C-alpha positions as CSV (number, residue, x, y, z in Angstrom):
1,M,15.1,-1.8,4.7
2,D,16.2,-4.6,3.0
3,I,13.4,-6.9,1.8
4,E,14.6,-10.3,0.2
5,T,12.5,-12.8,-1.5
6,K,13.0,-16.5,-2.7
7,H,10.5,-18.8,-4.3
8,S,10.5,-22.1,-5.3
9,P,8.0,-24.8,-6.5
10,D,6.3,-26.6,-4.1
11,V,4.2,-30.0,-4.0
12,V,1.1,-27.6,-5.9
13,G,2.0,-23.9,-6.5
14,Q,4.9,-21.9,-5.2
15,Q,6.9,-21.8,-2.0
16,I,7.6,-18.2,-1.2
17,D,9.6,-16.6,1.5
18,I,10.1,-13.1,2.6
19,T,12.7,-11.8,5.1
20,I,12.6,-8.0,5.9
21,K,14.9,-6.3,7.9
22,T,15.6,-2.6,9.1
23,D,18.7,-1.4,10.2
24,G,17.2,-0.7,14.0
25,K,16.5,3.0,13.7
26,L,12.9,2.2,12.0
27,Y,10.7,-0.3,12.5
28,I,8.1,-2.9,10.5
29,A,4.9,-1.5,10.6
30,S,3.3,-3.6,7.9
31,V,4.0,-5.9,5.2
32,T,1.7,-6.4,2.2
33,T,2.4,-9.6,-0.6
34,T,0.7,-10.1,-3.9
35,L,1.3,-13.1,-6.1
36,D,0.1,-12.9,-9.8
37,G,-2.6,-9.9,-8.6
38,F,-3.8,-11.6,-6.0
39,H,-3.6,-10.6,-2.0
40,L,-1.7,-13.1,0.0
41,A,-1.7,-11.1,3.1
42,T,-1.3,-8.1,4.8
43,D,0.8,-8.4,8.4
44,N,1.1,-5.8,10.9
45,P,4.4,-7.2,12.7
46,A,4.7,-6.3,16.7
47,P,5.4,-2.8,17.6
48,N,9.7,-2.4,17.3
49,T,10.3,-5.3,14.8
50,T,13.1,-5.0,13.2
51,R,13.0,-8.4,11.3
52,F,10.1,-10.1,9.5
53,D,9.9,-13.3,8.4
54,R,6.5,-14.6,6.4
55,H,6.6,-18.1,4.8
56,F,3.6,-19.2,2.5
57,R,3.2,-22.8,1.2
58,Q,1.4,-23.9,-2.0
59,A,0.6,-20.4,-2.8
60,G,-0.6,-19.3,-6.5
61,G,0.0,-21.9,-9.4
62,Y,2.8,-23.9,-10.9
63,S,3.0,-24.6,-14.8
64,P,6.0,-25.0,-17.0
65,G,6.3,-21.9,-19.0
66,D,3.8,-19.6,-16.5
67,T,5.3,-16.2,-15.8
68,H,5.2,-14.9,-11.7
69,K,5.1,-11.7,-10.4
70,L,5.6,-11.4,-6.4
71,I,5.4,-7.8,-5.0
72,V,6.2,-7.0,-1.4
73,E,5.3,-3.8,-0.1
74,A,6.8,-2.6,3.5
75,V,6.1,0.1,5.4
76,D,8.2,1.0,8.0
77,S,7.5,3.6,11.4
78,S,7.8,6.7,9.7
79,G,5.1,5.9,6.8
80,T,7.7,5.5,4.2
81,L,6.6,2.8,1.8
82,E,9.1,0.5,0.2
83,A,8.6,-2.5,-2.3
84,A,10.4,-5.4,-4.1
85,T,9.1,-7.0,-7.1
86,S,10.3,-10.5,-8.4
87,I,9.2,-12.0,-11.9
88,W,10.0,-15.5,-13.0
89,V,9.3,-18.3,-14.9
90,D,7.9,-21.9,-14.4
91,D,10.7,-24.4,-15.6
């Protein structure tokens, strides 16, 4: 699986965009997203999903100098877990 994350400041908090793609041989069974240790969502895409997009608006906080950690965990149809972590500091 290919897990891509993007983030930027929002009006309040963060704007977070997640895209997950598979090679088509396996499917995306579930996706769990956490920001700064807080659970944002657990999603169970439709059967046979090979691409998943999720967008969060005004998630978490924003303050210059604050460090954030975004963790996206995806499980494929074989039960294999893959994860992506993004860490950044607010400007």
